[in-house]
N, C-alpha and C positions, 0 to 999 in steps of 0.2 A: 294871361295866356288863354286862348280860346279853348272851348271844350274839345274841339276836334284836334287841336295841337296836343292837349293834355292826354287825350285818348291815344293818339299816335305815340307819344313818349312813353305812356304806360305799357303799350304793346311791345315797343322796342326794348324797354327795360326787362319785361318778363321774358322775352325771347332770349335776351343776352344772359339772363341769370338761370335759365332752365337748362336741364340736361335731358337727354333722350332716355325714356324708359326702355327697358328690354322688351323685345317683342312679346315674349311670354316668360312666365316664371313657372317652370315645371319641376315638380318634386318627384324625383325618380330614385334617389338613393335612400338608404335607410336613415341617414342623418337628417334629410330634409322632409321625408314623409312623416310628419309629426302627427301623433294621434291623440295625445292627452291634452285636455283643456289648458292646464297650466303651462305646458311647453308650447301650446299653440301660439304664444306670443312670439315664438321664433319666426313664424310666417310673417308677422308684422315687421320684424326686424329685416327680413329679406326684402319686403316691399318698400322699406324705407331707405334702401341703399341708393335710391334715386329720388331725393326729396323735392323734386321740382313740383311747384304748384300747378304749372301750366305748360304743357308741351306744345310748342308752336313751331313745328318744323317748316311750315310755309311762311317764312319771314316776310314774303312779299305782301302779306296781309297788312303789314304795318304801312306800306305805301298806299294800300287801298284805303286804310283808315284816314290817311292824310287828305283824301279827296272829299271828306265830309263837307257839306255845303250848309249855308245859312245858319251857322252856329253863332250863338250870342257870346260876346266877349265876357269874360269873368274877371272878378277882381284878382289882381296879381298877388294879393296877400294870402289867398287861400293856398294851403299846402297839403300835400298828400303824404309826404314822408315825415316821420316823427322821430325825434331823439330826445331822451329825457334823462334826468338824474333819478336816482332811486327814490328821493324824497318826492319828486314830482309825480312818479308813477302812482302813488297812493291817492292822489287827488285828481289826476287827469281824467277828463270825461271825453271820449272820442267824439261825442255829439257837439262838443264845443268848437270843432273844426267844421266849417261849412263844406257841404258836398258840392262838387262841381255838377253842372247840369247840361244837358243837351236837349234841344227842341226838335222833334221830328213830327211827321204827319201821322204815321202809324208805327207803334212799337209792338213787336210780337215776342212773347215769352215762350221759348221752347223751339228747338231746331229739329223737331221730328217731322214726319210726313205732313201733318196738319199745318203746322206753323210755316214750313217751307212752301207748301202749296198756296197758302194765303199770301205769303210774301211775293211769290212768283206772279200770281194772278193780279195782285195790286200793281206791280211794276209793268206787267203787260198792258193793263188798262191805261196807266200813266204814259207809257211810251207810245201807245196808239194815239193818245190825245196830244202828244207832243209836249207833255209836261215833264221836262227833264229835272225840274226842281222838286218834284214830289218825292219825299224821303220816307223810305220803309226801312226800319232797323230791326234786326232780329238778334236776340240775346239767347245764348245756349250755355248751360252750366258745364257741359263736358268740354274737355280741352280741345277736342276736334269734333266737327259735325259727324254724327253717327256713332260716336264712341260709346254712348249709353243706350243705343238702340238694340233691342233683342225681340225676336218674334220667330214663328215657325220657319218660314213663312211661305204660304201660297197666296198670291195676291190676285184679285180680280182687277183687270186693267181698265175698267170703265173710266175712273177718274183721271188716271195718267194719260189715257188716250185723248181725253178732252183737254187736259192742261198742256201736254206736249205731244201732239199727234204723231210726230216722227221719232218718238223715244227709242224705237227699235229699228228704224229705217237704215238699211245698209249704206245709203248715201249720206247719212248724217254722221259726221266725224265725231260728234259728241254723244252718240247713242249709248244707251246703257248696255253693256256687254255681258252682264251677269244673269240674264234671264234664261231659265230652263223651262221650255214648254211642258205643261203638266201632261203626264201620261196616264197610265192605268190607275184607277181608284180601287181601293178595297176597304171594307169596314168589317171589323171583327169583334166578337165578344170573347173575352179571355177568361178561361179558368186557369188554375195553377199550371197545368201542363199543356192545355190545348187552346187553339184559336178556332172559334166557330164563326164561319163566314155569315155575314148579315147583309140584307139589302142596304145599299147606300142611299140615304135620304136625298131627295132631289136638291135640297139646299147645299149638299156637300159635293155635288158633281162639279168637276173642275175643267170641263172642256173650254178651251180658250184662255185658261188661267196660266200663271207662271210661278215657278218656284224660284225664290230669290233669297239672298242674304239681305235682310231688311236694313242692317247697318251699312252695308255697301250701297244699297239703293238710296238710302238717306244721304250718304256722303255724296253720291252723284247728284241728287236733288240740290244739295247745297252749292255745288259747282254751277248748276244751271241758274240758281238764284243770283249768284254773284254776276253771272254773265248778263242778266237783264238789269242789273244795277241795285240789287238789294244789298244793304250794308249788313253783312253777316259777322257776328262777333262771338265766337266760341270762347269759353273760359271766363264768361261773365255770369255769375250766379245772381239772379234777381231774388232778393230776400225780403222785400218790403213793398207793399202796395201804397202808393201815394194818392191822396185825395185832395180835391179842391174844397173851397169853403162851403160849396153847396152840397158836398157829400159825394159828388161824382168822381170817378177814377181819373186821376191826373197823369198817371204813369207808374213807374217802378223805380226802386233804388237797388243797386247791387250791395252785397255785404262788405263790411270793412275787412281788410286783409291785415295780417300781421298782428293779430290779437293772440296772446298766449293762452295756454290752457287755464291759467289763473284769472283770465278775463282782463288782464292788463296789456297795454300796447307794447310791442317789441320795437326794436330799432327799425324793423322793416314795415312798420305800420303804414297803411294806406287807407285813407277814407274812401268809402264807397262812392259811386257816382249815381246821379239821378238822370232818368230819361223821361222826359215829358212828351206826351202825345195827345192829339185830339181823340184818337182811338187806340185803345190797348187791347190786343187779342191774347188770351191766355191759352196756350197750347202745350201745357206742361206734361201731358200724358196722364196716366192713371194716378189719381189721388194726389194731385199737385199741391205743394205746400202753400202757394199763394191762392190757388183756386179754392182751397178750404176756407180761407179767410173771406174771399169774395162771396162765396155761396152763403156763408153765415151772415155777412153784413147786409146783403140785399135779399135774404130769405128766398133764395132761388129754388129751394125744394118745397115750397109751400103747397105746390100742386102735384108733387110727384113722391114716389116712395124713396126710401133710402137706397143707396147704391150697394150692390153686393159684388164680391170680388173672388178671383181665383189666383193661385200662385203658379206661374209657369216656370218650369225648370228645363233647361236645354243644354245639350252638348252637340258639338259638331265633330264628326269622325271622318278620317280618311280611311276608306275601306279597301279591301283587296279588289283589284279590277274585275275578277271573275264573279264577284258578288254584287257589283254595281249595275243597277238598271236605271239608266238616266230617265228622269221624269216620273219614276214610280212613287205612288202616294199610298201610304198605309195609315189607317186610323184604327183605334181600338178603345173599348170601354171594358169595365169589369176589373179583373185582377190587375194589380195587387190591391186595389182600394177596397175598403170594407163596403158592405151592402148599403150602409146609410150615408156614404160619402160620394158626392158628385165629382166627376172628373173624367179625363180621357187622355189618350196618348197619340203620338204621331211618329212617323218616320218618312222623310222625304229624301229622295235621291236627286242631287243637283250638281251642277258644275262638272268638275273632273274628279270622279271617284269620291265625292263628298256626300255625307249623309247627315241630315239634321234629325235628331231624335230628342223627344221631350215629352213631358207630361204636365197636365194642368190639374191641380187639386183645388176644389172649391174651398174657400176659407170659412165657410159656415160648418165645417166638420166639427163633430161633437167631442170626440175622444182626444183629450190633451196629450195622451201618450203618442199620438200619431206624429210622424215626422215626414213632411212632404219630400224632403231630400232622401230619407230612407226608403220611401215608397218608390221613388224614381230608380234608385239602385236595384231594388227588387225587380222592377219592370224589365230592366236590361237583361236580367237572367232568364226571362221567359224565352222559350225557343223561337217565337216569332221574331224577336229582335236580336237575340244572342247569335243566331245563325248568320246574321249579316255583320255584326260587330266583331266577331272572333277573327283574330289575325290582323285587325285594324288598329288605328291609333287615334285616341281622343286628342283633338287639337284645340278645343275651345269649350268653355263652360260659362253659363250665366243664368240669371233668374230675375224675374220681375213680376209684380202684381199686375193683374189685368181686370178690366171691368166686365161684369157678367149680368148686371141688372136689367139691361135691355130697355124696351119701350117704357115700362113702368117707372124706370128710374131716371129718365131724361129730365134734368132740371130746366128751369127757364134759362135760356142761353144768352140773353141780352140784358144789359144793365147800363145805367148812366155812365158813359165814357168807355164802354168796352163790351167784350163778349167772350164766351167759352167756345173752343173748337176742339175737335178730335176726341181722343180718349178722355181728356179732361171733362168733357160733357157726357161721355159714355155711349159711343155709337158702335160698339162691337156687336156683331151678329154672332151670338154664341153657337146656335145650331149650325151655322154656316162655317164656323171656325175661321172667321175673317173679320177684319175691321179697318185695314189700311185704306181700302177704297172709300169707305164712309168718312174716315178721318180726313182724307184729302179733299173729298167733296165738300165737307162742312167748312174747311178752310177756304175753299174757293167761293162758297156762298157768302161767307162772312166778308171776304175781300170785296166782292161785288157790291154788297150792301154798304160797306164802309166807303168805298169809292164814290158811290152815289151820294151818300150823306155828306161827304167832304166837299162836294161841289157847291154847296150852299155857303156863301161867305157869312158865317155866323160864329160869333165867339162863344155862344152858349154850348153847354154840354150836349154831346151827341148820344142818341139812343138808336140802336140799330133795329128798328121795327121790321125793316124789310128782311133782315136775317131770320128772325123768328118766323115770318110768313113763308119765306123761301124754304126753310127747313121743313115745314109742315106740308109743303107741296112737292117735296123732293123724293128721290128714290130711297134716301135714308129712312125717312118716316114710313114709307110704304113697306119696305122689307122688314124693319124692326117690328112694326105692328103685326105683320103676318105671323111672326114666330114668337110673339110676346108670351104665350102660355107654355112654351116648352120647358124652359129652365125652371119656373116655379112648380111645374108638375112633379118634380123629383122630391118635393117636400111632403108628399103623402106618406102614410104609414107603410105603404108597399115599397118605399125606397126606390132603388134603381130600377126594379122590374116594373113598378107602376109608372115611373117616369118614362121608361122606354116604350111601354104600351101606348100611353097617351101621346107621347111625342110622335110615335109612328102614325097614329091616327091623324094628328095635326099635319104632319109632313105630307102624307099621301092623299088625305081625303079633305079634312076641314080647311086647311091652309089659312087659318086665322079668321075664317068667316063665321065666327060665333059671337053671340051677344055678351059673353062674359070675358073678364080679364082676371086671371089668377093673381094673387098677391104673394109677394115674398114674405117669409116669416120673420124671425128675429134677425137683428143685425149680426154680422159675422162674429164679432167679439162676444156677443151675448149668447151665441149658440153653444159655447164651450161648456161641457159638463165638468163636475169636480173629478179629480183624478181617482178618488176612492170609489167612484161609481162606474169606472170604466176599466176594461181589460188592458193590462199593461202590454205594450208591444215591444218585443225584442227584435232588433235588426241584425242580420248576419254581418260578420266581419268582412270588410271589403277584400277582394282578391288582388287588387292592384292591376288587373288586366281589363276586366269588364266593369267592375265596380271600384269606387275610390272613396277614400276618407274625405271629409268635407274640406280640410285644409289643402289637400292636393288640388281639389277642384277650384278653390278660391285662388290658388296660385295661377290658374289658367285664365283668370279674368283680367289680369293686369291691373287690378285695383290698387290705388295709391292715395294715401292721405297724409299730410304733414301731421306729425304726432302732437306738436306743441301748438294746439289751437283748441278753442272751446269745443266740447263734444257736440256734434250736430244732432245726436239722438238725445233729445231733451226729456229728462224724467223729472216730474214735478217734485217728488220727494223720494229719494232713494230708499231710505229706511222704511218709510210707509209702504212703498212698492213691495219690498221684500216681506214685510209683515202681513200684507193683505194677499199677495199673490202666491208665494211659495207654499203655504200650508194647503191651499185648495188645488193648485194646478201643478205643483212639484216640478217647476222648471220648464213650463210650456214654452217660454221664449227661446230657450236653447234648441228646442225641437222644431218650432215653426220657422226659424231663421235659416235660410239656405247658404249662409256665409260664416257661421261660427262667431257671430258678433256678440251674442249674449251667453252668459254662463253664471252659474251659482257656485261660488268657491267655498269650500268648507272653512268655517270660522267659528271656533268654540267660544269666542267672545261675544257672540250675538245670541239672542233668545231663540232664534230659529236654527242656529247652528250653521248657517250659511250666510254669505255676503254676495249681493247682486253686483255683477261686473259687466261692463260694456267694453268690448274690443272694437272701438269705432273705426280703426284703421282697416278692418276687414270688410266694411260695409260696401255692398255693391248696388245700393240705392234701389232696392226692390220695393221698399215701403211697407212690407208685410207687417212689421212691428206696429206701425201706426194704425193699421187696420185691425189686427187680431189681438193685441194686448187686452186682456179682459177688463182691466180698470181704465182703459183709454187714457192712460197717463204717460204714454211715450209719444212724443211729438217729433216726427221726422222733419228736420229743417236742412236747408242746403248748407253744405260745408263751403270752404273756399272754392272759388271758381277754378275749373280745370281739374278737379280731383274726382275720385271715384273710379269705376271700371274703365278699361280701354278694350272694349270687345272686338273680337276678330271673327269675321264671317258669320256673325249671329243675326 
């Protein structure tokens, strides 16, 4: 059976066996608004009432899969389904079954703005050249394109104007209908009770920009990609980088499905698939699991600093019509974050009576008692935000890590057989509070370089030299270099005030035209102090109207994972983790996680009196644990394809 036929049958089988998840899981009654860690597992029971691995409401995608071209025939003896006796289970090695493979021109990992922009641009070039056989395949771990995407978001339209010039045109039947023109800007410094207006830095002006739900925008981009002939496959989680004998990247493999929590195959076992390509583009977003491997293998950070990160937490509210001001943009710094913690907040009015509100907390914060989720709940009680939210309804929640390193932290982006694009490489402009335009532009630059390189009939490995050169001559490089010193300036002993003063000088006067480049300090995980040396922070009990307990919020993400599978949050040694982490940081993981995944359960049978526990079913794929764990012994790996959050209007 050919790889295309096998892929088609796989999609059909998944569509037939999956059931539709509820649109949202809201905890409104006393019985479902669960607050204690031990009873928290009830939330996981709720989420598991629909155990489908992959939601695929658009079954026509299976027909689309059947149109795959130029696929090599595979031995008919290879099998994906597995059935065994109990005796065989102890000796069976999944690797003993050959994986099926498909051969494409370009394989793109990640269905975010960068990956989709690269895919669209490649097919535009191929279609213009009349090359209908040029294959571009995109793999996305979420069950639907856009389901894992979360951002503020105010987007600068420079990249989308270039990629799809008529994206808002009234005469375009496929135009994006969810863009709200940006209106009035305001910047505020918050104290506990007051909002002090501040001059808005020029980088944050939003004339000509648009407020969007980035997950809706990404979904729309996915549809445009399919229209031009990109082979888009959501629900396929790439878990392994494949290499040629010369060490260059050959492609990727998706993970095996139907493996039990005990590591043994179940009756539903399916071997993963391999996707081979002359060029593989990694657009996994912030701190991608495969990107980490590629950066290490090819030493891509040899000429750059380490990456730094923030954790963004967001809610979408439907507010009372009289409080809605379409296009209004509010930013703030200061309260509730401590003086030594970098971060900020936003509130955007968009669509019909919808408000996006959120906060970013830099993950180099020192106090292990700090909870980014708790800080966000406190933020909403500030009069600047509470006055808008009161009487409204929270309809969505989510969180994800984002890159903050800027210019200093851009790695080499090209390597033999592939390249890094978008947030995977780190193109977020932190002072501008934007990154989508840079992510898209980087994908387009990589696409153009790949297309040019693939015109040479050569079987040797490809290196995208032109992408590196184009990036350095692009608007991405220029704007990130200009603001390179702003984020590191907050590392001075003057804390937030020193950073504000220097950043103001850079924004209004210097504009990056200085001979120095400030350095980032310690890596985020190494910045955490011992709990005994820091002031303990107590957070108010949520009121259930403006503020919520974490499990109620998680229920609004639609997250879902099959319980009987290996834990995708991999800890090297659980007992050692507890022994080394609990005494010094007293449950830091429970506080930095915005989804209640980690907890320490009382256990008198252990030396520490507690046992480390992971509630992997709650995971919303933010990757904070992989970044902030002090011992760097938690590895975030992809779970089965199609799992994780199903975000709405984020």
